[in-house]
FIKEBA-878563 format. One record per residue (C-alpha): x, y, z. Coordinates in nm, 3 decimals, always signed. Layout:
BEGIN
ATOM         x         y         z
ATOM         X         Y         Z
...
END
This chain:
BEGIN
ATOM         x         y         z
ATOM    +3.445    -0.349    +4.544
ATOM    +3.243    -0.278    +4.237
ATOM    +3.202    -0.598    +4.040
ATOM    +3.021    -0.657    +3.712
ATOM    +2.649    -0.630    +3.798
ATOM    +2.588    -0.350    +3.542
ATOM    +2.705    -0.575    +3.262
ATOM    +2.505    -0.868    +3.389
ATOM    +2.190    -0.664    +3.438
ATOM    +2.215    -0.512    +3.090
ATOM    +2.210    -0.847    +2.913
ATOM    +1.849    -0.954    +2.995
ATOM    +1.720    -0.623    +2.852
ATOM    +1.758    -0.762    +2.500
ATOM    +1.454    -0.980    +2.448
ATOM    +1.465    -1.247    +2.186
ATOM    +1.255    -1.172    +1.880
ATOM    +1.015    -1.461    +1.834
ATOM    +0.811    -1.300    +1.558
ATOM    +1.013    -1.482    +1.291
ATOM    +0.814    -1.793    +1.392
ATOM    +0.501    -1.603    +1.292
ATOM    +0.622    -1.552    +0.935
ATOM    +0.742    -1.910    +0.907
ATOM    +0.387    -2.007    +1.005
ATOM    +0.252    -1.776    +0.732
ATOM    +0.464    -1.954    +0.469
ATOM    +0.342    -2.294    +0.592
ATOM    -0.017    -2.169    +0.592
ATOM    +0.011    -2.043    +0.233
ATOM    +0.149    -2.381    +0.121
ATOM    -0.134    -2.567    +0.296
ATOM    -0.389    -2.324    +0.151
ATOM    -0.270    -2.394    -0.204
ATOM    -0.286    -2.770    -0.141
ATOM    -0.638    -2.751    +0.004
ATOM    -0.753    -2.532    -0.287
ATOM    -0.630    -2.786    -0.540
ATOM    -0.749    -3.101    -0.360
ATOM    -1.082    -2.983    -0.215
ATOM    -1.177    -2.674    -0.421
ATOM    -1.539    -2.655    -0.303
ATOM    -1.444    -2.670    +0.064
ATOM    -1.159    -2.424    +0.005
ATOM    -1.394    -2.157    -0.129
ATOM    -1.584    -2.171    +0.201
ATOM    -1.264    -2.069    +0.384
ATOM    -1.268    -1.721    +0.230
ATOM    -1.412    -1.556    +0.547
ATOM    -1.088    -1.643    +0.730
ATOM    -0.888    -1.425    +0.493
ATOM    -1.153    -1.152    +0.486
ATOM    -1.168    -1.144    +0.864
ATOM    -0.793    -1.101    +0.903
ATOM    -0.775    -0.819    +0.646
ATOM    -1.067    -0.648    +0.824
ATOM    -0.878    -0.671    +1.154
ATOM    -0.586    -0.489    +0.994
ATOM    -0.812    -0.232    +0.829
ATOM    -0.970    -0.137    +1.161
ATOM    -0.624    -0.024    +1.278
ATOM    -0.543    +0.191    +0.975
ATOM    -0.742    +0.505    +1.062
ATOM    -0.612    +0.548    +1.420
ATOM    -0.254    +0.479    +1.310
ATOM    -0.271    +0.734    +1.028
ATOM    -0.434    +0.990    +1.259
ATOM    -0.173    +0.953    +1.535
ATOM    +0.122    +0.949    +1.293
ATOM    +0.018    +1.263    +1.105
ATOM    -0.087    +1.460    +1.413
ATOM    +0.240    +1.383    +1.592
ATOM    +0.440    +1.465    +1.281
ATOM    +0.274    +1.796    +1.195
ATOM    +0.228    +1.902    +1.556
ATOM    +0.604    +1.894    +1.611
ATOM    +0.692    +2.091    +1.294
ATOM    +0.748    +2.461    +1.345
ATOM    +0.657    +2.586    +0.997
ATOM    +0.336    +2.475    +0.826
ATOM    +0.498    +2.550    +0.489
ATOM    +0.717    +2.241    +0.529
ATOM    +0.408    +2.019    +0.541
ATOM    +0.276    +2.187    +0.227
ATOM    +0.607    +2.128    +0.053
ATOM    +0.594    +1.759    +0.138
ATOM    +0.239    +1.732    +0.004
ATOM    +0.330    +1.915    -0.316
ATOM    +0.634    +1.695    -0.381
ATOM    +0.424    +1.384    -0.312
ATOM    +0.134    +1.466    -0.545
ATOM    +0.370    +1.580    -0.825
ATOM    +0.576    +1.261    -0.794
ATOM    +0.264    +1.040    -0.784
ATOM    +0.130    +1.193    -1.107
ATOM    +0.460    +1.151    -1.293
ATOM    +0.509    +0.791    -1.181
ATOM    +0.149    +0.701    -1.270
ATOM    +0.213    +0.827    -1.624
ATOM    +0.541    +0.631    -1.639
ATOM    +0.363    +0.313    -1.525
ATOM    +0.090    +0.363    -1.787
ATOM    +0.352    +0.415    -2.059
ATOM    +0.541    +0.098    -1.963
ATOM    +0.222    -0.107    -1.962
ATOM    +0.132    +0.042    -2.301
ATOM    +0.463    -0.063    -2.457
ATOM    +0.453    -0.419    -2.317
ATOM    +0.087    -0.466    -2.409
ATOM    +0.151    -0.363    -2.769
ATOM    +0.446    -0.601    -2.790
ATOM    +0.273    -0.908    -2.645
ATOM    -0.083    -0.879    -2.788
ATOM    -0.194    -1.151    -2.540
ATOM    -0.565    -1.133    -2.621
ATOM    -0.553    -1.235    -2.984
ATOM    -0.752    -1.545    -3.080
ATOM    -0.984    -1.558    -2.778
ATOM    -1.362    -1.587    -2.805
ATOM    -1.628    -1.447    -2.572
ATOM    -1.932    -1.632    -2.442
ATOM    -2.250    -1.473    -2.308
ATOM    -2.149    -1.582    -1.958
ATOM    -1.818    -1.393    -1.990
ATOM    -2.003    -1.083    -2.115
ATOM    -2.237    -1.094    -1.815
ATOM    -1.943    -1.134    -1.579
ATOM    -1.780    -0.826    -1.730
ATOM    -2.087    -0.606    -1.686
ATOM    -2.125    -0.729    -1.327
ATOM    -1.792    -0.569    -1.241
ATOM    -1.908    -0.214    -1.321
ATOM    -1.916    -0.061    -0.975
ATOM    -2.148    +0.222    -0.879
ATOM    -1.901    +0.314    -0.605
ATOM    -1.649    +0.471    -0.842
ATOM    -1.707    +0.846    -0.831
ATOM    -1.646    +1.119    -1.089
ATOM    -1.365    +1.361    -0.995
ATOM    -1.585    +1.633    -0.837
ATOM    -1.786    +1.389    -0.626
ATOM    -1.466    +1.213    -0.527
ATOM    -1.318    +1.542    -0.404
ATOM    -1.631    +1.613    -0.199
ATOM    -1.628    +1.259    -0.056
ATOM    -1.297    +1.338    +0.117
ATOM    -1.491    +1.561    +0.359
ATOM    -1.642    +1.338    +0.633
ATOM    -1.998    +1.384    +0.760
ATOM    -1.871    +1.433    +1.115
ATOM    -1.531    +1.451    +1.281
ATOM    -1.573    +1.095    +1.413
ATOM    -1.720    +0.939    +1.098
ATOM    -1.378    +0.960    +0.932
ATOM    -1.272    +0.683    +1.172
ATOM    -1.592    +0.478    +1.174
ATOM    -1.627    +0.458    +0.794
ATOM    -1.265    +0.355    +0.736
ATOM    -1.199    +0.613    +0.464
ATOM    -0.824    +0.678    +0.447
ATOM    -0.848    +1.018    +0.278
ATOM    -1.112    +1.139    +0.525
ATOM    -0.885    +1.036    +0.812
ATOM    -0.596    +1.214    +0.640
ATOM    -0.798    +1.539    +0.620
ATOM    -0.902    +1.526    +0.988
ATOM    -0.546    +1.447    +1.095
ATOM    -0.405    +1.737    +0.893
ATOM    -0.653    +1.981    +1.046
ATOM    -0.580    +1.851    +1.397
ATOM    -0.204    +1.867    +1.342
ATOM    -0.214    +2.225    +1.215
ATOM    -0.443    +2.328    +1.504
ATOM    -0.204    +2.180    +1.762
ATOM    +0.086    +2.345    +1.582
ATOM    -0.089    +2.683    +1.613
ATOM    -0.155    +2.624    +1.985
ATOM    +0.217    +2.616    +2.059
ATOM    +0.306    +2.510    +2.413
ATOM    -0.061    +2.465    +2.504
ATOM    -0.085    +2.178    +2.255
ATOM    +0.205    +1.978    +2.400
ATOM    -0.009    +1.784    +2.655
ATOM    -0.245    +1.682    +2.375
ATOM    +0.048    +1.566    +2.162
ATOM    +0.179    +1.366    +2.458
ATOM    -0.160    +1.197    +2.497
ATOM    -0.179    +1.113    +2.126
ATOM    +0.170    +0.962    +2.143
ATOM    +0.054    +0.726    +2.418
ATOM    -0.251    +0.634    +2.209
ATOM    -0.020    +0.561    +1.915
ATOM    +0.183    +0.321    +2.128
ATOM    -0.137    +0.145    +2.235
ATOM    -0.261    +0.114    +1.877
ATOM    +0.069    -0.031    +1.753
ATOM    +0.071    -0.278    +2.041
ATOM    -0.280    -0.393    +1.941
ATOM    -0.161    -0.428    +1.581
ATOM    +0.130    -0.646    +1.695
ATOM    -0.123    -0.873    +1.870
ATOM    -0.351    -0.888    +1.564
ATOM    -0.058    -0.994    +1.346
ATOM    -0.050    -1.333    +1.518
ATOM    -0.371    -1.416    +1.331
ATOM    -0.186    -1.377    +0.998
ATOM    -0.131    -1.754    +0.935
ATOM    -0.505    -1.823    +0.969
ATOM    -0.592    -1.534    +0.737
ATOM    -0.330    -1.637    +0.483
ATOM    -0.452    -1.998    +0.481
ATOM    -0.815    -1.897    +0.420
ATOM    -0.735    -1.635    +0.155
ATOM    -0.505    -1.852    -0.056
ATOM    -0.723    -2.162    -0.029
ATOM    -1.029    -1.968    -0.149
ATOM    -0.844    -1.815    -0.444
ATOM    -0.698    -2.143    -0.566
ATOM    -1.024    -2.329    -0.505
ATOM    -1.235    -2.080    -0.702
ATOM    -1.000    -2.031    -0.997
ATOM    -0.834    -2.370    -1.033
ATOM    -0.555    -2.440    -1.280
ATOM    -0.758    -2.474    -1.600
ATOM    -0.887    -2.118    -1.577
ATOM    -0.531    -1.991    -1.558
ATOM    -0.381    -2.166    -1.861
ATOM    -0.552    -1.957    -2.129
ATOM    -0.449    -1.638    -1.954
ATOM    -0.091    -1.736    -1.873
ATOM    +0.057    -1.496    -2.129
ATOM    -0.122    -1.195    -1.981
ATOM    -0.030    -1.295    -1.626
ATOM    +0.333    -1.365    -1.712
ATOM    +0.364    -1.042    -1.909
ATOM    +0.207    -0.843    -1.625
ATOM    +0.433    -0.999    -1.361
ATOM    +0.746    -0.937    -1.567
ATOM    +0.641    -0.577    -1.632
ATOM    +0.587    -0.517    -1.259
ATOM    +0.928    -0.665    -1.178
ATOM    +1.099    -0.446    -1.439
ATOM    +0.917    -0.137    -1.312
ATOM    +1.019    -0.198    -0.950
ATOM    +1.379    -0.304    -1.002
ATOM    +1.471    -0.096    -1.308
ATOM    +1.262    +0.224    -1.291
ATOM    +1.219    +0.259    -0.915
ATOM    +1.560    +0.104    -0.849
ATOM    +1.734    +0.358    -1.073
ATOM    +1.546    +0.648    -0.909
ATOM    +1.635    +0.525    -0.562
ATOM    +2.002    +0.487    -0.652
ATOM    +2.032    +0.827    -0.824
ATOM    +1.831    +1.033    -0.572
ATOM    +1.895    +0.861    -0.238
ATOM    +2.205    +0.653    -0.314
ATOM    +2.033    +0.335    -0.189
ATOM    +2.010    -0.014    -0.333
ATOM    +1.649    -0.112    -0.404
ATOM    +1.721    -0.476    -0.315
ATOM    +1.842    -0.370    +0.031
ATOM    +1.532    -0.159    +0.093
ATOM    +1.294    -0.432    -0.023
ATOM    +1.479    -0.688    +0.190
ATOM    +1.415    -0.462    +0.491
ATOM    +1.042    -0.480    +0.400
ATOM    +1.046    -0.855    +0.336
ATOM    +0.789    -0.946    +0.601
ATOM    +0.547    -0.689    +0.467
ATOM    +0.578    -0.834    +0.115
ATOM    +0.504    -1.181    +0.252
ATOM    +0.197    -1.046    +0.431
ATOM    +0.070    -0.882    +0.110
ATOM    +0.140    -1.194    -0.095
ATOM    -0.061    -1.409    +0.144
ATOM    -0.360    -1.173    +0.172
ATOM    -0.357    -1.010    -0.177
ATOM    -0.410    -0.677    -0.001
ATOM    -0.155    -0.398    +0.022
ATOM    -0.369    -0.239    +0.296
ATOM    -0.273    -0.524    +0.527
ATOM    +0.083    -0.385    +0.534
ATOM    +0.001    -0.011    +0.548
ATOM    +0.036    +0.026    +0.927
ATOM    +0.364    -0.164    +0.926
ATOM    +0.498    +0.047    +0.637
ATOM    +0.433    +0.361    +0.842
ATOM    +0.615    +0.214    +1.142
ATOM    +0.908    +0.085    +0.936
ATOM    +0.960    +0.405    +0.738
ATOM    +0.974    +0.604    +1.062
ATOM    +1.218    +0.351    +1.206
ATOM    +1.427    +0.379    +0.889
ATOM    +1.486    +0.748    +0.956
ATOM    +1.226    +0.931    +0.744
ATOM    +1.059    +1.212    +0.941
ATOM    +0.708    +1.170    +1.079
ATOM    +0.550    +1.441    +0.858
ATOM    +0.688    +1.285    +0.539
ATOM    +0.578    +0.934    +0.638
ATOM    +0.239    +1.053    +0.766
ATOM    +0.155    +1.240    +0.446
ATOM    +0.327    +1.030    +0.178
ATOM    +0.219    +0.679    +0.279
ATOM    -0.159    +0.731    +0.328
ATOM    -0.182    +0.961    +0.023
ATOM    +0.021    +0.717    -0.185
ATOM    -0.223    +0.436    -0.106
ATOM    -0.487    +0.634    -0.296
ATOM    -0.283    +0.822    -0.556
ATOM    +0.038    +0.625    -0.615
ATOM    -0.099    +0.302    -0.760
ATOM    +0.180    +0.204    -1.000
ATOM    +0.079    -0.164    -1.016
ATOM    -0.284    -0.071    -1.080
ATOM    -0.179    +0.163    -1.364
ATOM    +0.021    -0.114    -1.534
ATOM    -0.267    -0.359    -1.483
ATOM    -0.530    -0.129    -1.635
ATOM    -0.312    -0.058    -1.938
ATOM    -0.235    -0.420    -2.017
ATOM    -0.588    -0.542    -1.936
ATOM    -0.746    -0.279    -2.162
ATOM    -0.525    -0.379    -2.457
ATOM    -0.585    -0.748    -2.381
ATOM    -0.963    -0.702    -2.382
ATOM    -0.958    -0.496    -2.702
ATOM    -0.751    -0.763    -2.880
ATOM    -0.975    -1.043    -2.747
ATOM    -1.284    -0.866    -2.885
ATOM    -1.120    -0.837    -3.227
ATOM    -1.118    -0.457    -3.206
ATOM    -0.755    -0.367    -3.131
ATOM    -0.702    -0.005    -3.031
ATOM    -0.481    +0.226    -3.231
ATOM    -0.225    +0.434    -3.040
ATOM    -0.448    +0.736    -3.094
ATOM    -0.732    +0.551    -2.915
ATOM    -0.512    +0.401    -2.645
ATOM    -0.372    +0.725    -2.502
ATOM    -0.706    +0.904    -2.434
ATOM    -0.850    +0.583    -2.282
ATOM    -0.553    +0.538    -2.050
ATOM    -0.549    +0.902    -1.943
ATOM    -0.917    +0.864    -1.860
ATOM    -0.842    +0.551    -1.657
ATOM    -0.569    +0.746    -1.475
ATOM    -0.832    +0.993    -1.353
ATOM    -1.092    +0.722    -1.292
ATOM    -0.854    +0.533    -1.066
ATOM    -0.848    +0.829    -0.825
ATOM    -1.227    +0.827    -0.805
ATOM    -1.226    +0.459    -0.709
ATOM    -0.938    +0.487    -0.462
ATOM    -1.150    +0.366    -0.171
ATOM    -1.339    +0.094    -0.359
ATOM    -1.269    -0.263    -0.250
ATOM    -1.100    -0.451    -0.535
ATOM    -1.040    -0.115    -0.699
ATOM    -0.832    -0.252    -0.987
ATOM    -1.110    -0.453    -1.152
ATOM    -1.388    -0.212    -1.049
ATOM    -1.196    +0.085    -1.190
ATOM    -1.119    -0.096    -1.514
ATOM    -1.484    -0.190    -1.568
ATOM    -1.616    +0.151    -1.464
ATOM    -1.363    +0.337    -1.678
ATOM    -1.438    +0.128    -1.986
ATOM    -1.812    +0.170    -1.927
ATOM    -1.773    +0.549    -1.929
ATOM    -1.515    +0.587    -2.207
ATOM    -1.540    +0.277    -2.427
ATOM    -1.862    +0.083    -2.341
ATOM    -1.808    -0.181    -2.610
ATOM    -1.505    -0.314    -2.423
ATOM    -1.694    -0.386    -2.099
ATOM    -1.806    -0.721    -2.246
ATOM    -1.444    -0.838    -2.230
ATOM    -1.384    -0.755    -1.863
ATOM    -1.523    -1.100    -1.783
ATOM    -1.211    -1.248    -1.944
ATOM    -0.989    -1.121    -1.663
ATOM    -1.226    -1.187    -1.372
ATOM    -1.093    -1.541    -1.326
ATOM    -0.733    -1.435    -1.278
ATOM    -0.786    -1.091    -1.126
ATOM    -0.716    -1.218    -0.775
ATOM    -0.380    -1.360    -0.885
ATOM    -0.296    -1.039    -1.066
ATOM    -0.409    -0.837    -0.765
ATOM    -0.115    -0.982    -0.572
ATOM    +0.131    -0.837    -0.823
ATOM    -0.066    -0.510    -0.823
ATOM    -0.053    -0.489    -0.445
ATOM    +0.318    -0.577    -0.425
ATOM    +0.405    -0.317    -0.690
ATOM    +0.189    -0.049    -0.527
ATOM    +0.354    -0.120    -0.192
ATOM    +0.707    -0.108    -0.334
ATOM    +0.621    +0.216    -0.513
ATOM    +0.500    +0.380    -0.192
ATOM    +0.804    +0.263    +0.006
ATOM    +1.042    +0.406    -0.256
ATOM    +0.833    +0.726    -0.282
ATOM    +0.862    +0.784    +0.094
ATOM    +1.242    +0.762    +0.082
ATOM    +1.264    +0.982    -0.230
ATOM    +1.037    +1.255    -0.093
ATOM    +1.220    +1.245    +0.239
ATOM    +1.546    +1.296    +0.048
ATOM    +1.413    +1.580    -0.169
ATOM    +1.270    +1.765    +0.133
ATOM    +1.580    +1.690    +0.346
ATOM    +1.357    +1.514    +0.601
ATOM    +1.559    +1.192    +0.630
ATOM    +1.841    +1.083    +0.859
ATOM    +2.083    +0.927    +0.609
ATOM    +2.319    +0.791    +0.874
ATOM    +2.029    +0.613    +1.043
ATOM    +1.911    +0.473    +0.709
ATOM    +2.250    +0.309    +0.658
ATOM    +2.251    +0.167    +1.011
ATOM    +1.898    +0.025    +0.976
ATOM    +1.950    -0.128    +0.631
ATOM    +2.279    -0.279    +0.749
ATOM    +2.089    -0.453    +1.030
ATOM    +2.262    -0.271    +1.315
ATOM    +1.937    -0.105    +1.429
ATOM    +1.676    -0.382    +1.404
ATOM    +1.305    -0.302    +1.391
ATOM    +1.117    -0.389    +1.711
ATOM    +0.860    -0.644    +1.593
ATOM    +0.704    -0.669    +1.940
ATOM    +0.588    -0.307    +1.964
ATOM    +0.637    -0.174    +1.607
ATOM    +0.783    +0.136    +1.775
ATOM    +1.120    +0.252    +1.903
ATOM    +1.073    +0.219    +2.278
ATOM    +1.379    +0.429    +2.357
ATOM    +1.235    +0.721    +2.163
ATOM    +1.170    +1.030    +2.372
ATOM    +0.832    +1.003    +2.538
ATOM    +0.768    +1.376    +2.520
ATOM    +0.676    +1.530    +2.185
ATOM    +0.882    +1.827    +2.073
ATOM    +0.725    +2.164    +2.142
ATOM    +0.607    +2.316    +1.815
ATOM    +0.735    +2.665    +1.903
ATOM    +1.094    +2.590    +2.007
ATOM    +1.394    +2.742    +1.827
ATOM    +1.554    +2.496    +1.592
ATOM    +1.234    +2.291    +1.588
ATOM    +1.212    +2.309    +1.212
ATOM    +1.149    +1.934    +1.201
ATOM    +1.166    +1.631    +1.423
ATOM    +1.305    +1.308    +1.287
ATOM    +1.168    +0.981    +1.419
ATOM    +1.473    +0.917    +1.633
ATOM    +1.580    +0.587    +1.778
END
């Protein structure tokens, strides 16, 4: 007499995803923010704390998410050499792509010459010198700064690279413990689920943050300040688009056989979040979750994404190249190719020392010019007015670069489930926006010492 209860009971298990309303609200909030910034600029500037507060809420989640992701990934890998291989591939790729981004910016900057004919005022000179940040560290001090004062301070100070170091050490220690480390891994997995659930709750504040951030930017800059710099902005935006869709798109097609448009469509909500907050950090936790859901293994995601946020700054490289040439032209002292290359290589190194500095693009540019070409610091004030608008393109390009890098490194190290990638990008395995995790994933971490436990993919 068995009827159809199983079918009927299975249907309610699929809960309707209401998070799309959240991102519609973000779009509305951005539109309202632009309107308020244009109509009531003075009042709009006072709304900046709304955007700052939301970004800070996201930032407070970054360290625990990175820690849990890396520890779970490394702890379930049998051979530590695999983790080293992933790190080696990542750093080598980041260096090459940074040089490619610098070269592209160099070519476009020399073609456009957007700074010709401008004149500096004393106010602009002062604004440029004000951007020289004392927080940018020389290479040796930067390397030492990766070591936290205490085990816990890596979390309390919000330093991504410090958290990465602690997580790597913890993961390797649990890996060496074998079966004895499994209960700890199980506990960390539960903590990860809690942290992602908190992040999903925080995301509902995104419309408020987007409204405040956009209103403040438009209110402080206005339209007049943007007209004289339109050529630089337009050239920078076009260069970023070409880099993402031509350079990264070709790499993704050749190496992984994927369409860059399909991958970026999968990350559409993250791009909207970055666009509304001008911060790529606001999407870092979601990138980790989505790359694991896509089918890239936990170790690759855990190492590539956090490291890429400090070392794979393609948009920042393009920005510093074009801004340096723009400033030199505006000062009437255009740089020869022989002067450009050493300056840009120096900025490449300087950008790593300022990886954790807030607003690192402008601070790194000013600090690098101060150290290598002091006469050009006067002109940094020329780009202060539009830096926030350019920071959106920087952040979007950096984010796209790290997403593509994760897929490429997963492919090179054979740590990616290609069948799952196709299913996810085709929309047949949707991402769970309510938990940011795959709830049907095994609740028990793989034992590090089991045969055939060479790697564990983030399975659905």
